[in-house]
N, C-alpha and C positions, 0 to 999 in steps of 0.2 A: 477450270471446267468448261467444256464446250457444249454448245447448244446446236441442235439440228432442225432445220425447216424441212418438212417431208410432204411430198405430194405425189400423186400419180395421174398423169394426163389422160389415160384411157380407162383406168380401173379394170383392165383386163390382165389377169395374171397367168402367165405360162412360163414354165421353166423347171430346171432340175436343181435341187438344193442338197448340198452335203451338210448334214447337221453336225454339230460338235459331238465328240465322244462323250458318253455319259460320265459326268463327274462323280455321280453316286457310285457307279461301278468302279471307276478308276481309283478313287480314294480308298475304297475298301480293298481292292486288289493290291495296291501299293503297301498298305498296312499289313495285309496278310503275308506278303512276300518277306517283309522284315520280321514279323512275329515268328514265322515258320522257318526262317533262314533258308528259304527256297531260292532257286536260281531261275525261276520262271521269267522268260523274256516277255515283257508287256508290250503289245503292239497297239498302235493307235492311241497312245497316251494323250489325254486331253491337254490342250494348251490353255484351258480356263484358269483364271487366277487362283481359284481354290486348289486346283491340282498342282500348280506350280509351287504354291505355298507349302502344300503337303510334301512334295518331293524334297524341298530344301529342309523342312523341319525334321523329317525322318533321319536326316544326316547329323543333326545337332544332338549333343549330349550334355552340354554345359551352357550356362549363360542365359540370356534373354531370348525368347522366341515370340515373335509378333505375328499372329495369324490374321491381323487386320479385321475384316468383317466376315471371315470364313467360319461359319458355325460348325460345319462338319469337321473341319480341322481342329477346332477347339475341343470338341467332344471326343473325337477319336484319339487325338494326341494326349489328352488328359489320361486316358486309359493306357495308351502305349507307353508313355513316359513313366507312369506310376508302376508299371509291371516289368520294366526293363532295368536291370541292375546297372549301377555306375552312372546313372543320369541324375543331374542336379540342375534344374532349369526353373526359370520364371516364365510361365505361359500367360501371355497377355494378348490384347487385341485392340480394336477401335473403341471409342467411347460407347457406341451402341452395343458392341460385344460385351462390355463390362456391365451392361444392364440387361443382359439375357441370362436367365437362370441356368445354373449348372449344379445346384446343390444335390439334386437327386442322384446324379452320377457320382459326385464326390462322396456322398454318404455311403453309397454302395461299395465303392472302392475302399473307403476307410473301414467298413465292416469286414472286408476281406484282408485288412492289415496294411493298406497303403499309407504312405507318408505324404500327406497333402495338407497345405495350410492356405487359408485365404489371406491375401495381402491387404485388401481393403475391407469390403463388406462381405459378411457371411452369405454364402449361397451364390456368389457371383465371381467371375474372373476379376483381376488376375490371380493366378495360383502359383505357389511355390511347391514344386514337386521333386521328391527324391525317390528315384526308382529302386525297386528291389523285387526279388522273386516272391510271388504269392502262391499259396497252395490251393486256393479255390474253395469250393464248398457250396453253400446255399446262400443266396442273397435276394432281397426284395428290391424292386425298382419301381418308382413312380414315374411312369412314362406318359403322363397326361399332357405334358408340354412338348415332349419330343421323343420319338422312337429312337433317335440317335444315341440316347443313353443306353438303351438295350443293345443296339448294334455295336457300340464301342466296347462293351463288356464281352460280347460274343467274339469279336475279332481277336481279343487277347487271351481268351479262355483256353485255347488249345495248349498253351504253355503251362497251365496250372496242373500241378501234380495230381490233385484230386478232381480235376475237371470242374465244371460249374453248372449249377442249376439256378436259373433266374426265374423268380416268381413275379409274374406280371400283375400290375394293378388292374382294376376294373375298367379304367378309362384310358387305356393305351391308345395313342393316336398313330396314324401312318403305319399300320401293321404290314402293308406290302413291302415296306423298306426292311422290316425285320425278316420277312420271307426272302427278300433279295439277299440279305446278308447270309442267311442260312444256305441258300442256293450256291453262293460263291464259296462258302466254307466247304460244302460237299464236293465242289469241283476241285478243291485243293486237298481232298482226302481226309477231311475232318468229319468225325461222327457227330451229327446233330439231329435232335428230334425236337419238334415243336408240337405240344398239345396245350394243356393249360399253362405249363411252364416251358421254358427253353432249357434243354439239357445238352451240354457239350462235353464230350469225353476228351481226355488228354490225347494229344497228337502223337501217333506211334508209326503209322505207315507213311513212308516217304513217297507219296503218290501225287505230289503237286505237278501240274502240267508243265511241259517244256516251254510252251508259248501260250499266251492268253490275249485274244483280240478284244479290245473294248468296243462294244457296239454303240451305235448312235443313240443320242439322248432323246427318249420319248417325251420328257418334260419340255424340251425345246420344240418338239413337233407341234405342241399345242398352239403356238403362235401362228404357224402356217395354216392350220385349220381355221384359225380366227381370221387371218388375211383373206382366205378364199371365201369364207362365209360372207364377208363384207364386200367382195369384189362383184362387178357386174357379171363376169363370167371368167372361166379359165380352168386350168388343171395344173397341178404341181406334183412332181415326183420327188419324194424324199429318199435319196439314195441309200441303199443298204439297210433301210428300216424294215424290220420283219415283224410278223404277228406273234411269233413264239418267244417273246421277250419276257424275262422275269421282272422287268420294270413295271411297277404298279400303274404308272401314269400312261401306259399303253391303253388304258380304259378310255382315253380321250377319243379314240376312233369310234367306240360305241356311242359315246355321248354325242359326237358331232354328226352321226348318221341321222339324228333326230332334228338337226338344224341345217340340213341341206348339203352335207358333204359326205360322199361315199368313199370308201377306201378299198382298193384292190391291190393285191400283192403280186409281184412278178419277179423275174430274175434281177431286175435293176433295183427294186425297192418297193416303196408304197406309193401308189398313184392316187392322189386326192382329186376328186371330181365334184364340181358344183351341180346340184340338181334342184335347189330352191324349194325343198319341202321343209316347212318349219312347223314346230309345235306352237300351240297357242299360249301355253304356260308350262312351267316346269318346277320341279323341286328335287334337290340333290343333297344327299348326305355326304359331306366332304371330310368326314373324320379321317379317312384313310388317304385322301387325295388333296391335301391342302395346296400343293403347288399349282393345281389346275384352277384354283379360284380366281386369281387375277385375270387370266385370259378369258375365262368363261363369264365372269361378272361384267367385264367391259363389253363382251360380245352380246350378252343378254340386253344390256342397256342400248347398244347400237342397233340391235334388231327390234327393240321395243317389245320385248317378250317378258311378261311378268315371271319372276323367278324367285324362289327361296332356297338359299343354301343353309343347311343346318349343320351343327357340330363344327363350327369354324372358329371358336374362341381362340384356339392355339395359333391362329395367324397373327395375333397381336404380338407374339414373341418371335417373329421372323426377323429378316434383315431390316425391315421397317415394321411399324404397327400397321400391317397391311389392310386390315378392315377400315381403320381410320383413314389411311391414305386413299383407298379406293373411294370411300364416301366423299372425301374432300375434293379429289380431282374430278370425279364424275359429276359431283354436285355443281362444279363450275359450269358444266354444259347444260344444266337444267334437268339432268336425269334424276329420277326419284329413287334414290338408293339410301337405305338406312341400316344401321346395325342395332340389333336388339339382343343383348346378351350373347348367346352362342349362335345367333342366326343373322344372316344378311338378307335383306329384302329388297327386291327391285320391282317397282310398279310401273304400269303403262303410263305414258305421258302423251301430250299433244305435240306432235313432231314440230309444228310451227313455233313452239316455244323454245326450241333448242338454241343454244348460244355457243359459238366457237370461242373457246377461251384464248386469252393472249398467249399462254404457254401451259405446258404440263410439267409439274415437278415430279422427280423420281425418288426422292427420299433415300438416296444412296442404296437403292434396291433394284437389282437387275430385272426382276420379274415385273416390277411396276413400269419400267421403261419400255420393255418389249410388249407388254399387254396394252399400253396406251398408244403405241405407234400405229396400229391398224386403224385408229380413228381418222387417219389421213384419208381413208377411203370413204368415210362418212361426211367429213367436212372437206372443203377445198384443199386445205393443208393444215398441218399442226406443227407446233414448235415444241420439241422435247428438250428439257434442260438436263445437264449433267449426264451426257450420253455415254461417258466412259464406263458407267456402272455395269454395262452388259459384259465387260471383260470377265466378270466373276464366273459366268457359265457359258457365254456364247460370244467370244471375242470378235467374230466376223459377221455378226448379225446385220449391221448396217450395210456391209458389202453385199450380203446375200439379198437384202431388199433391193439393191440396185440391179441385181441380176434379173429381177422380174418386173423391171420398168419403173421403180420408184425414183423420183428425182429428189436428191438429198443435198442440201447445201448447209454450210456452217455459218452460224450467226454468233456475234459476240454478245 
C-alpha cells in the first residue's frame, strides 16, 4: 500500500479535467448487452476496477468468481448468473464484501425459482449459484439497504417469459439509480413503467442501439466541486459533462451553488466557477444521494458550516462503514461531527482549535480517499494512506490533481 503527501503551493485551481466514465452506467450497459444478446458497441468503457471486474465476470460460466470489493458486481452478477442457464459458480469477494448484506436480493430471486445457496452465513456472500431460465411474475424487494437489489432484477427481467413486477418497500434508498436503470432499459428497447411498483415486460423488439457512449461520472464530479470550494480562487472545466444526465448525482451542481460554486454548460462541458457565496447552515436529505455524503461532509467541516444530513443510515453498508469512518477521520482534525441513528451532524467549531492529523486512513474505500484529499487546501499538506483504493472508480484521480497544480509525493 502506498501513501501520498499532498499540497498545493498557490491554492489557485485552473484546468480542464476529463472525468472517468460512469461506472454505474457502464456496468448496467454491459449486463444488458449480455442479457439481451445484443451487439451494441459500448464506447468509452470505464477503466475503473469495478468495470474491469464486471467485464471479466460476464465471460465466466463455471468455477469461482471473485468480485473483491465491488458491490455493484456482486449484486448484478447474482441476478445475472441465477437467470442464465448452464452457469455453475461460486460468487465471492473481499472480507468486507462478505459482511455486506445480500439477503433481500437472494430471497427475491429464490421466490422466482432461482437456485442459490449461502456458503457461509445466511444473508451474506459467498454464494453458490446454478443458473436457469426463470419465468418471472411478481416479487417483493426490501431495498432499504441498497437500490441495487432492484436494479439487478430489472436488468435480467427482460428475459422472463412472464415479465416482472417488483413491489418496492416503503424505505427504498437511492431511487435515482432505479430511474437510471429504467432509462437505460428503455434505450435498449425494453418496456418499463415505474409507479408504485416497477413493471418490466418481456423483451420482444430488437431495438438495442448500434453504439452506446458511456457519459462522464457525475459522482466523481463532486470532488472537483469540493476542491474548488476550498481553493482561494479558480475555475475548472469538466470535459463532456452535461446537464441532461440521468445520473442522480448531477444534483451536486445544485447543492454546490449554495456553497460558492456556479456551473455553466458549454460545448466543452461544465465550467465550475468560484464565487464565495456560502450558506450559514444547511440540512440535506441524502436518502437518494448517499455517494455525495463523503465529499459534502468533509466540505461542510472544512468551511465550518453547521450541517445535518438525514436518512444516511445505509452508508454504514457501503465499501466501508462510511459514517463511522467520516466521524473518525474528521474527528482527528478537531471537527465536531457525530452520527446519531440515521443522521450525521456537523457543528461549528473554533478554527484555532483545528489540528492537522499525522495521516488520513481510507478504510479500503475510494470515496473516503477522494473526499479527504481536498483538505490539503485547508492544511499546509495532508498524508493519505492506501491511495490505490481510488482505482475502484477513478483510476487517474491523483494524476488529475497534478494537472491543477497539486504537488503529490509518495511516502512509505
